[in-house]
C-alpha positions in Angstrom: 97.3 15.5 105.2 93.2 14.2 105.5 91.4 15.8 103.6 94.1 18.2 101.8 93.9 19.3 98.1 97.5 18.3 97.6 96.7 14.6 97.8 94.9 14.7 93.8 98.8 16.4 93.0 99.9 12.2 92.0 97.0 12.0 89.9 97.8 15.6 88.2 101.3 14.3 87.5 100.4 10.9 86.7 97.8 11.5 83.6 99.7 14.4 81.9 103.0 12.6 81.9 101.1 9.3 80.6 100.0 11.0 78.1 103.1 13.0 76.9 105.5 9.7 76.7 102.7 7.7 75.5 104.1 5.4 78.3 101.9 4.8 81.4 104.8 3.3 83.4 107.1 7.1 83.6 103.6 8.7 84.7 103.1 6.3 87.6 106.7 6.5 88.9 106.6 10.1 88.7 103.0 10.2 90.5 104.3 7.7 93.0 107.7 9.7 93.8 105.7 13.1 93.7 103.3 11.4 96.6 106.6 10.0 98.6 107.8 13.2 98.8 104.8 15.3 99.6 104.4 12.7 102.3 108.3 13.1 103.4 109.7 16.1 102.0 113.6 16.0 102.3 115.8 14.8 99.8 116.0 11.3 101.0 113.1 10.6 102.6 111.1 11.3 99.7 112.9 8.0 98.1 112.8 6.1 101.8 108.8 6.8 101.4 108.8 5.3 97.6 110.5 2.0 98.5 108.2 1.4 101.9 105.6 1.6 99.2 106.9 0.1 96.7 107.8 -3.1 99.4 104.5 -2.9 101.4 102.3 -4.0 97.7 105.0 -6.7 96.9 105.4 -8.0 100.4 101.6 -8.6 100.0 100.5 -12.2 100.4 97.1 -11.2 97.7 99.6 -9.5 95.5 102.3 -12.2 96.0 100.0 -14.7 94.7 99.1 -12.7 91.6 102.7 -12.4 90.3 103.3 -15.9 90.8 100.2 -16.4 88.3 101.2 -13.9 86.1 104.9 -15.2 85.5 103.6 -18.9 85.8 101.1 -18.1 83.3 103.5 -16.7 80.4 105.7 -19.3 80.8 103.4 -21.9 80.2 102.8 -20.1 76.9 106.1 -19.9 75.8 106.5 -23.1 76.6 103.4 -24.4 74.7 104.8 -21.7 72.1 108.2 -23.3 71.6 106.8 -27.1 71.5 104.6 -26.0 67.9 101.6 -26.3 70.1 100.4 -22.8 68.6 101.6 -23.4 65.0 100.0 -26.9 65.2 97.0 -25.9 65.9 97.5 -23.1 63.3 98.6 -25.8 60.3 95.3 -27.6 61.2 93.0 -25.4 61.5 93.8 -23.7 58.5 94.2 -27.0 56.3 90.7 -27.9 57.3 88.9 -24.5 57.0 87.8 -23.8 53.4 85.0 -21.1 52.7 84.7 -17.5 54.5 81.7 -18.4 57.1 84.3 -21.4 58.2 86.8 -19.0 59.0 84.7 -16.8 61.0 82.8 -19.3 62.9 86.4 -20.6 63.8 87.8 -16.8 64.7 84.3 -17.0 67.6 84.3 -20.7 68.4 88.0 -20.5 69.6 87.5 -18.0 72.0 86.3 -21.2 74.1 90.1 -22.1 74.0 92.4 -19.4 73.5 90.5 -16.4 75.8 93.7 -16.5 78.2 95.3 -13.6 77.4 95.0 -11.2 74.2 98.4 -11.8 72.7 98.1 -15.4 72.9 94.9 -15.6 71.2 96.1 -13.3 68.4 99.0 -16.1 67.1 97.1 -18.2 67.7 94.1 -16.6 65.5 96.0 -14.4 63.1 98.0 -16.6 61.5 95.3 -18.9 60.3 93.2 -16.1 58.8 96.6 -15.2 57.3 96.5 -18.3 55.8 92.8 -18.3 54.7 93.0 -14.7 53.5 92.2 -15.5 50.1 89.4 -18.0 51.1 87.8 -15.6 53.4 87.9 -12.6 51.2 87.8 -9.3 53.2 89.8 -6.8 53.4 92.8 -7.5 55.4 91.7 -4.7 57.8 88.6 -5.7 58.3 89.6 -9.6 59.3 91.9 -7.6 62.1 88.6 -5.8 63.2 87.0 -9.0 63.6 89.8 -10.8 65.6 90.2 -8.2 67.7 86.3 -8.0 68.4 87.0 -11.7 70.1 90.0 -10.8 72.3 89.8 -8.2 74.7 86.7 -7.1 74.9 85.3 -10.8 75.2 88.7 -11.4 77.7 87.4 -9.0 80.0 84.2 -10.6 80.5 85.8 -13.5 81.5 86.2 -14.1 85.3 88.5 -17.3 85.5 92.0 -19.0 83.9 93.2 -15.3 82.3 95.8 -13.2 82.2 93.5 -10.2 83.7 91.5 -11.5 86.3 93.7 -11.5 89.2 95.3 -7.8 88.0 91.7 -6.8 87.3 90.9 -8.0 91.1 93.4 -6.5 92.7 93.0 -3.0 91.4 89.1 -3.7 92.5 90.7 -4.7 96.1 93.2 -2.0 96.8 90.5 0.8 95.6 88.0 -1.0 98.1 91.1 -0.8 100.8 92.0 2.7 100.5 87.8 3.9 101.3 87.7 1.3 103.9 85.0 -0.6 101.7 84.5 -4.4 103.3 83.4 -6.1 100.9 84.7 -9.0 98.1 87.0 -7.7 95.3 86.3 -10.6 92.9 82.2 -11.0 94.2 82.4 -7.3 93.1 84.6 -8.1 89.8 82.0 -10.7 89.3 79.0 -8.3 89.6 80.6 -5.4 87.6 81.2 -7.7 84.3 77.1 -7.1 83.3 78.1 -3.0 83.0 81.1 -3.5 81.0 78.7 -2.2 78.4 81.2 -1.1 75.8 82.6 -4.9 75.7 79.3 -5.6 74.9 78.3 -3.2 72.2 82.0 -4.3 70.4 80.8 -7.8 70.5 78.1 -7.2 68.7 79.5 -5.1 66.4 81.8 -6.9 65.6 79.7 -9.9 64.5 77.3 -7.6 62.3 80.9 -6.7 60.3 81.6 -10.1 60.4 78.5 -11.9 58.7 76.1 -9.0 57.8 78.5 -5.8 56.2 81.3 -5.4 54.1 83.3 -2.7 54.7 86.3 -1.1 52.2 89.2 -1.2 53.2 91.6 2.0 53.4 94.6 0.2 52.6 96.1 1.8 49.8 97.4 -1.6 48.0 95.4 -4.9 48.9 97.2 -7.2 51.4 95.6 -10.1 49.4 98.5 -9.3 46.5 101.2 -10.2 49.1 99.0 -13.1 50.2 99.3 -14.5 46.5 102.2 -14.0 46.0 103.9 -15.4 49.0 101.4 -18.0 49.6 103.0 -19.1 52.7 104.3 -16.0 54.3 102.3 -16.4 57.6 104.9 -18.9 59.0 107.3 -15.6 59.3 104.5 -13.3 60.5 105.0 -14.5 64.4 108.0 -17.0 66.1 104.9 -19.4 67.4 104.1 -20.3 64.0 107.9 -20.5 62.8 108.7 -23.1 59.6 111.3 -24.7 62.1 109.2 -25.7 65.0 106.9 -29.1 65.2 102.8 -29.3 64.2 101.9 -30.5 67.2 98.3 -29.2 68.2 98.0 -31.1 71.2 100.7 -29.5 72.6 98.1 -26.9 72.9 95.0 -28.6 73.3 95.7 -30.7 76.6 97.0 -27.7 78.5 94.5 -25.2 77.8 92.0 -28.1 78.8 93.5 -29.1 81.8 93.8 -25.5 83.3 90.1 -24.8 82.9 89.2 -28.0 84.3 91.7 -27.8 87.0 90.7 -24.1 87.5 86.9 -24.7 87.7 87.0 -28.1 89.6 89.4 -26.4 92.8 87.1 -23.3 92.5 84.1 -25.2 93.1 85.8 -27.4 95.9 87.3 -24.4 97.5 83.8 -22.9 97.8 82.0 -26.2 98.0 84.2 -26.6 101.7 82.8 -23.5 102.8 79.1 -23.7 102.1 78.1 -26.9 101.4 76.1 -24.9 98.9 75.6 -25.4 94.8 78.2 -24.8 92.2 77.3 -20.9 92.2 77.3 -20.6 95.8 80.3 -22.5 95.7 81.7 -20.7 93.5 80.9 -17.0 94.3 82.5 -18.4 98.0 85.6 -19.6 96.9 89.4 -17.9 96.4 89.3 -17.9 92.8 93.0 -16.8 93.0 94.5 -19.9 94.8 92.1 -21.9 92.7 93.7 -20.5 89.7 97.0 -20.3 90.9 97.2 -23.9 92.2 95.5 -25.4 88.7 98.1 -23.1 86.7 100.9 -24.4 88.6 99.9 -28.3 88.2 99.0 -27.6 84.3 102.9 -26.0 84.2 104.4 -28.8 86.0 102.2 -31.5 83.5 103.0 -29.9 80.6 106.9 -29.9 81.6 106.6 -33.7 81.6 104.0 -34.1 79.0 106.9 -32.2 77.1 109.8 -34.3 78.2 107.5 -37.4 77.3 108.2 -36.1 73.9 112.1 -35.8 74.0 112.1 -32.1 74.4 115.4 -30.9 76.4 115.0 -29.8 79.6 117.4 -27.2 79.2 115.4 -25.3 76.5 112.2 -26.2 78.3 113.1 -24.3 81.8 114.8 -22.0 79.1 111.4 -20.9 78.0 110.0 -20.7 80.6 111.9 -18.0 82.4 112.1 -16.3 78.7 108.2 -16.2 78.4 107.9 -15.2 82.4 110.8 -12.4 82.1 108.1 -10.9 79.0 105.8 -10.3 81.7 108.2 -8.4 83.8 107.2 -5.1 82.6 103.5 -5.5 83.8 104.8 -7.0 87.5 107.0 -3.5 87.8 103.3 -2.4 86.6 101.7 -3.9 89.2 104.1 -2.7 91.9 104.2 0.7 90.8 100.3 1.0 90.8 100.1 -0.6 94.5 102.5 1.7 95.7 100.7 4.7 94.2 97.3 3.8 95.5 99.0 3.7 99.2 100.5 7.2 98.7 97.2 8.8 97.6 95.3 6.7 101.0 98.0 8.0 103.3 97.7 11.7 101.9 93.9 11.8 102.1 92.7 11.5 98.6 89.4 9.6 99.6 88.7 12.1 102.0 89.5 15.1 99.9 86.8 13.3 97.4 84.4 13.0 100.0 84.4 16.2 100.9 84.8 18.3 98.0 83.0 16.2 95.2 79.6 15.6 97.1 78.2 18.9 94.5 78.8 16.3 91.4 75.0 15.0 90.4 75.2 10.7 90.5 73.7 10.6 87.4 76.8 12.1 85.4 79.1 10.7 87.1 79.3 7.4 85.6 79.3 8.5 82.1 82.1 11.0 82.8 84.0 8.7 84.1 84.1 6.2 81.1 84.4 9.4 78.8 87.3 10.6 80.5 88.8 6.8 80.9 88.1 6.1 77.8 90.3 9.3 76.6 93.1 8.7 79.1 93.2 4.8 78.0 93.2 5.8 74.1 96.6 8.7 74.5 98.3 6.1 76.6 97.8 2.9 74.7 96.9 0.5 78.0 94.3 -0.6 79.6 96.0 -1.9 82.9 97.5 1.6 83.4 94.1 3.1 83.1 92.2 0.9 85.7 95.4 1.2 87.8 94.9 5.0 87.3 91.2 5.5 87.7 89.7 2.9 89.6 90.2 4.6 93.3 89.2 7.7 91.9 85.7 6.1 90.2 85.1 3.5 94.0 85.4 7.1 95.8 83.6 9.1 93.4 80.5 5.8 94.1 81.0 6.1 97.4 80.3 9.9 97.5 77.2 10.0 95.1 75.6 7.0 96.4 76.1 5.0 93.1 76.4 1.5 92.5 79.9 0.2 92.8 79.7 -2.4 90.6 78.1 0.1 87.7 81.0 1.9 88.1 83.8 -0.8 88.3 82.4 -2.0 85.1 82.5 1.7 83.8 85.9 1.8 84.6 87.3 -1.3 83.1 85.0 -0.4 80.1 86.8 2.2 79.5 90.1 0.9 79.4 88.5 -1.7 77.2 88.3 1.2 74.7 92.0 2.1 75.0 93.1 -1.4 74.3 91.5 -2.0 71.1 91.2 1.6 69.6 94.5 3.0 70.9 97.7 2.8 67.6 99.5 2.4 71.1 97.9 -0.5 72.8 100.0 -3.7 72.3 96.2 -5.3 70.7 96.4 -2.4 67.5 100.1 -3.0 67.2 100.6 -7.2 67.2 97.4 -7.1 64.6 98.6 -5.1 62.4 102.3 -6.8 63.0 100.7 -10.1 62.1 98.5 -8.9 59.3 101.4 -7.4 57.7 98.9 -3.5 57.7 99.7 -0.1 58.5 99.8 0.2 62.6 98.2 4.1 61.6 96.4 3.1 58.7 94.6 0.4 60.7 94.5 2.2 63.9 92.6 4.8 61.8 90.1 2.2 60.3 88.5 1.0 63.7 88.4 4.4 65.3 85.2 5.0 64.0 83.6 2.2 65.3 84.9 1.7 68.6 84.0 5.8 68.7 80.1 4.7 68.1 80.7 1.7 70.2 81.8 4.3 73.0 78.7 6.8 72.3 76.0 4.0 73.1 78.5 3.3 76.2 78.4 6.6 77.7 74.6 6.5 77.1 74.1 3.5 78.6 75.5 4.2 81.6 73.6 7.9 81.7 70.2 5.7 81.7 71.4 3.1 84.1 72.1 5.4 86.8 68.8 5.8 86.9 67.2 2.2 87.4 70.1 0.8 89.8 
């Protein structure tokens, strides 16, 4: 079926269903099933083909490492929560911060230690800000906006020790394989970071809003009134800061410092053994996924023993680890389906179809249009990961056809997903912040949509201009 128009049908199925259901997984499954039946159009044959594609992705050694990393990462965070690490950090920080400037500086500086995942960052920082709401003297919506600009927009720019790195590298990897491009996906991910313009623009907007501008809240009632009548209400905003948990900030700080240090050390060592060169050369040449996985597993074992030494029960720690890992099963299923869908489109000849019929599109408009289209998709499905999985194969194919910089296109795809994670009322980021800060999800999403659209507009212009220089 090489160069056949039917190769675009899975994508035409995925996007409308995802937008209609406001869930990315049903659309991806429908696209995978459609592609499987196109390849083997019999009652049982299509299902058999779908299973083959799913298994193909799951048995790949690189993919297995990513799944283990994600599960162990979430399990480690769960043990830290259970041990009172997050609550202890919140209590210590809120007791020491006295001014708005101090609170905002903590929000930005704390990114150094809480960049592992947006949800982890939210349950660490948002309760502190809720406890300090009267001192900060900002509207709750404005506070939520500032916190969010230091979460996903920053985390997608960090190349190690985050929940995003493995997935983002994997998406680049399968897209390269579809195009038979012999390149290192992690190196391309590193090169694409400067081109994630939306993240940089949103960070600048967040800094401006934090220190130089005060916007009027659109809430009908001032949430500060609630804070004054229920001073300790922040304890109930998330299970990670529950009153019944102990206050042990070291249970957060020690594992985080250890996992970052070991990741850097093992990454350097792996690359140094191959190149004997400088730190940067070693870092680029290393198998970063292996280094991150080993560092994470070592930290998880150390944390387990460290908490056992504090007399925590083995059963509680194991249950907490498994509970945390299981919370990421939806992401693991998403990954499996994305890998399967990529294999389907590859076998249908999608790359050849794009090469044959998309050559007329000017290279100067491909990147900004891809970004704008991705923003629309990510906004309506509320998932950065889903958007990346849908659009990255298309973006890499278009880059080859139009002879556009591959890092630029990859950065634009990642930027478009970041927009949805930040701005969409369906995204986990929006809903988590709204829950912790006791905000109306729809009202809060509407509040931050305008600055997000302004940032997206600036980003589209930047992409249009950058094409002419690289």
